[in-house]
Structure formats: structure tokens, C-alpha cells
C-alpha positions as CSV (number, residue, x, y, z in Angstrom):
1,M,114.3,115.4,126.0
2,D,111.0,115.0,127.8
3,N,109.5,112.5,125.4
4,S,112.5,110.1,125.4
5,S,111.7,106.6,126.4
6,G,115.4,105.7,126.9
7,V,115.3,103.4,123.8
8,G,116.8,105.6,121.2
9,V,115.9,103.8,118.1
10,L,112.2,103.6,119.0
11,D,112.2,107.3,119.9
12,K,113.6,108.1,116.5
13,A,111.1,105.8,114.7
14,A,108.3,107.6,116.6
15,L,109.7,110.9,115.4
16,V,109.4,109.6,111.8
17,L,105.8,108.4,112.3
18,S,104.8,111.7,114.0
19,A,106.4,113.7,111.1
20,L,104.3,111.7,108.6
21,E,101.1,112.3,110.5
22,S,100.7,115.7,108.8
23,G,101.0,114.2,105.3
24,P,103.5,112.8,102.7
25,A,107.2,113.8,103.1
26,T,110.3,113.5,101.0
27,L,113.5,112.3,102.7
28,A,114.6,116.0,102.9
29,G,111.2,116.8,104.5
30,L,111.7,114.0,107.1
31,V,115.2,115.3,107.9
32,G,113.8,118.8,108.4
33,A,110.8,117.7,110.5
34,T,112.7,115.3,112.8
35,G,116.1,116.8,113.1
36,L,117.6,113.4,112.4
37,A,120.7,112.9,110.2
38,R,119.8,112.1,106.7
39,P,121.2,108.5,106.7
40,T,119.4,107.8,110.0
41,A,116.1,109.2,108.7
42,H,116.5,107.1,105.5
43,R,117.4,103.9,107.4
44,L,114.4,104.2,109.8
45,A,111.9,105.1,107.1
46,V,113.0,102.1,105.0
47,A,112.9,99.8,108.0
48,L,109.4,101.0,108.9
49,E,108.4,100.5,105.3
50,H,109.6,96.9,105.6
51,H,107.1,96.5,108.5
52,R,104.3,98.2,106.5
53,M,104.2,101.1,109.0
54,V,105.5,103.5,106.4
55,A,104.7,103.3,102.6
56,R,105.3,105.4,99.5
57,D,102.9,107.4,97.5
58,M,102.8,107.7,93.7
59,Q,105.6,110.4,93.8
60,G,107.8,108.2,95.9
61,R,107.2,110.3,99.1
62,F,107.0,108.6,102.5
63,I,103.4,108.2,104.0
64,L,101.9,106.4,106.9
65,G,101.6,102.7,106.0
66,P,98.7,100.2,106.0
67,R,99.8,98.4,109.1
68,L,98.9,101.4,111.2
69,A,95.4,101.3,109.9
70,E,95.2,97.6,110.8
71,L,96.4,98.2,114.3
72,A,94.0,101.2,114.7
73,A,91.1,99.0,113.6
74,A,92.0,96.3,116.0
75,A,92.3,98.8,118.9
76,G,88.9,100.2,117.8
77,E,87.4,96.8,117.7
78,D,88.6,96.1,121.3
79,R,87.1,99.3,122.4
80,L,83.9,98.6,120.5
81,L,83.5,95.2,122.1
82,A,84.4,96.5,125.6
83,T,81.5,99.0,125.3
84,A,79.1,96.8,123.5
85,G,77.9,94.6,126.4
86,P,76.3,97.3,128.6
87,V,74.9,99.2,125.6
88,L,73.3,96.1,124.1
89,T,72.0,95.1,127.5
90,H,70.3,98.5,127.9
91,L,68.9,98.3,124.4
92,R,67.4,94.9,125.1
93,D,66.0,96.1,128.4
94,I,64.2,99.1,126.9
95,T,62.9,97.4,123.7
96,G,62.2,94.0,125.3
97,E,63.9,92.4,122.3
98,S,67.2,90.6,121.6
99,A,70.0,93.0,120.6
100,Q,73.0,92.3,118.4
101,L,76.1,94.0,117.0
102,Y,77.3,93.0,113.5
103,R,80.6,93.7,111.7
104,R,81.2,93.0,108.0
105,Q,83.8,90.5,107.0
106,G,84.1,90.1,103.3
107,D,80.8,89.0,101.8
108,M,79.4,88.0,105.2
109,R,78.5,89.7,108.4
110,I,79.4,88.4,111.9
111,C,77.6,88.8,115.1
112,V,80.3,90.0,117.4
113,A,78.2,90.8,120.5
114,A,74.6,90.1,121.7
115,A,72.2,90.5,124.5
116,E,69.4,87.9,124.4
117,R,65.8,88.4,125.4
118,L,65.4,86.7,128.8
119,S,62.2,84.8,128.2
120,G,59.4,84.0,125.6
121,L,59.9,83.9,121.9
122,R,63.3,85.2,120.9
123,D,65.3,85.5,117.8
124,T,68.6,84.0,119.0
125,V,71.7,84.9,117.0
126,P,74.7,83.4,118.9
127,V,77.9,85.5,119.0
128,G,80.2,84.3,116.2
129,S,77.3,83.5,113.9
130,T,78.0,84.3,110.2
131,L,75.1,85.6,108.2
132,T,74.5,86.8,104.7
133,M,75.0,90.3,103.4
134,K,72.2,89.8,101.0
135,A,69.3,90.2,103.5
136,G,68.4,91.7,106.9
137,S,68.4,95.2,108.3
138,S,72.0,95.1,109.6
139,A,73.2,94.0,106.1
140,Q,71.4,97.0,104.7
141,I,73.3,99.3,107.2
142,L,76.7,97.7,106.5
143,M,76.1,98.0,102.7
144,A,74.4,101.4,102.4
145,W,77.4,103.7,102.8
146,E,79.8,101.5,100.8
147,E,81.7,102.9,97.8
148,P,79.6,102.8,94.6
149,E,81.4,99.8,93.0
150,R,81.3,97.6,96.1
151,L,77.7,98.7,96.6
152,H,76.8,97.7,93.1
153,R,78.4,94.3,93.5
154,G,76.8,93.7,96.9
155,L,73.3,94.4,95.5
156,Q,73.6,91.5,93.1
157,G,71.2,88.8,94.4
158,A,70.3,90.9,97.5
159,R,66.7,91.0,98.9
160,F,66.9,94.9,99.1
161,T,67.4,97.5,96.3
162,A,69.5,100.6,95.7
163,T,66.4,102.6,96.2
164,A,65.9,101.0,99.7
165,L,69.5,101.8,100.6
166,S,69.1,105.4,99.5
167,G,66.2,105.5,102.0
168,V,68.4,104.0,104.7
169,R,71.0,106.6,104.2
170,R,68.4,109.4,104.4
171,R,66.7,108.1,107.6
172,G,69.9,106.8,109.3
173,W,68.3,103.4,110.1
174,A,67.0,100.3,108.4
175,Q,64.3,97.7,109.0
176,S,63.5,94.3,107.6
177,I,60.4,92.2,107.7
178,G,60.8,88.6,107.0
179,E,63.8,89.4,104.8
180,R,66.5,87.1,106.3
181,E,64.2,84.7,108.0
182,P,60.4,84.2,107.7
183,G,58.5,85.7,110.6
184,V,61.4,87.7,112.0
185,A,61.6,91.5,111.9
186,S,64.5,93.8,112.8
187,V,65.7,97.3,113.0
188,S,69.3,98.5,112.7
189,A,71.5,101.6,112.9
190,P,75.1,102.4,112.0
191,V,78.1,102.6,114.4
192,R,80.7,105.0,113.0
193,G,84.4,105.0,113.7
194,P,86.6,108.1,114.2
195,S,86.7,108.8,110.4
196,N,82.9,108.6,110.3
197,R,83.1,105.3,108.3
198,V,80.4,102.7,109.2
199,V,82.2,100.0,111.1
200,A,79.3,98.0,112.6
201,A,75.6,97.8,112.9
202,V,73.5,97.7,116.0
203,S,70.2,95.7,115.7
204,V,67.1,94.5,117.6
205,S,65.2,91.6,116.3
206,G,62.2,89.5,117.2
207,P,59.0,88.0,115.8
208,I,56.9,90.1,113.5
209,E,54.0,89.5,115.9
210,R,55.7,91.6,118.5
211,L,57.7,94.0,116.3
212,T,54.8,94.4,113.8
213,R,55.3,95.1,110.1
214,H,56.6,98.6,110.9
215,P,59.4,97.8,113.5
216,G,61.2,101.1,112.9
217,R,58.2,103.0,114.4
218,M,58.7,101.1,117.6
219,H,62.4,100.8,117.9
220,A,64.3,103.0,115.5
221,Q,65.1,105.7,118.0
222,A,66.4,103.3,120.7
223,V,68.6,101.6,118.2
224,I,69.9,104.9,116.8
225,D,70.7,106.0,120.4
226,A,72.6,102.7,121.1
227,A,74.6,103.1,117.9
228,A,75.4,106.7,118.8
229,R,76.7,105.6,122.2
230,L,79.0,103.0,120.6
231,S,80.2,105.6,118.0
232,E,81.1,108.0,120.8
233,A,83.1,105.3,122.5
234,L,85.1,104.8,119.3
235,R,85.8,108.5,119.0
236,R,87.4,108.7,122.5
237,T,91.1,108.2,122.5
238,G,92.9,106.0,124.9
């Protein structure tokens, strides 16, 4: 057949995964969808379950497993970081401020990419820096679209409120003025993955003297545009 790789067991495993792409399946359903013999379909599904590429739902039906989501996220992150450099550089150049990309990791956020302002006063956040999820415009972005229970937990001790996050969701961007660090202002917007889930936040930051106490008026559109370019990159396959 045309899609044969010459490695039979892998071809058959790929058939099983492809069959599950459309939703949960019983063993009989897998046999019907793949054309594999019942013992073969069962053996492959159980082996894939061992590697967390297949799992079971509450009814015992086979479904795609969590390992596939982890691999997809890793692929998406690579694509995100590959695209981030030129997008952040452009954002820095048009705003004149340092630009960063943050991802959430547990109760913290990590700067995974940055383009620093070339001269003068700058708000330097080195790549790899771990910052709080309790303050700052990118923390607001990474929190605003969370599930209610996680949102409620995250707001405990935060410098921003549920009402503020409601405004962030409505506008599609966030700003902070001296929230994470005195004298520093920032503007952030969400980067969305293929499922429309917020996977990162793009930010520009700098001294309040330059960004003023209304930094969103100056830079929200540029930050939104940068986030949209990164979201588009994540939506592309391959």
C-alpha cells in the first residue's frame, strides 16, 4: 500500500492511532477501522497504552493517550521558539522597548525568549529567568483564561483581581504599572496554540517614564500583532 513505510509493526500502530483520531473506539471498532486482525489490534493498542500513546476512557474504550499531547506541546514549543526571535526583534524595533516571551511553568512563568533594547534604560529579563505569577502583565495573560478553579487559586496573594482579569479577557491584552517591580511598566498579549488555548504571553516592558502610566495606549496594538504572528506560526502544521 502507498502509505507503507516497510516497517510493518509501525505501519499497523499508525493505523491504530489514526483510527482513534476521530474519537473513542472499542476493540471491535478498531478492528473495523483498521482492517487488522482482532488479536493484532488488541496487542498493538495495549502496547501503545503501555507507552501512554493510547489510554482508556470511563467506558473502557481506547482513546488517544497523554503522551501524544506532550509530544505535540514539545513540537509546538520548538516552532514557537523558532519563530519568536524575529517577531520579538520586530516588536522591539517598532516600540523601542525590550520584548519578551513568557510561558507558564507551574506557579511561575519563565522568560523563554527576549529581544533587549539596544541602548539607554532597559528592563532586562534574561532568557531563563523565572518570575512570579502573582504580578505583571504577562502573569495576567497567562492566568486570565485558566479554568475557574485554577484561576481562583492563582488569584490568592496576587497583585491583580478577578475583575482586572475579566477586563483582560474582554480587551485581549493586559498592562501593569509598577506591579512586578517599582518603576517598570509592561504590556502583554496572549499567544494561542492550535486548540485556541493560551500557551504563552508576549510582552514589552520598560521604565514608566517612557511607557507612561497608560502603556497599553502606546503599545497594545503592536503587542497584539506580535502575539497574532506567533499564534499563526503555531497553527501551521509541519
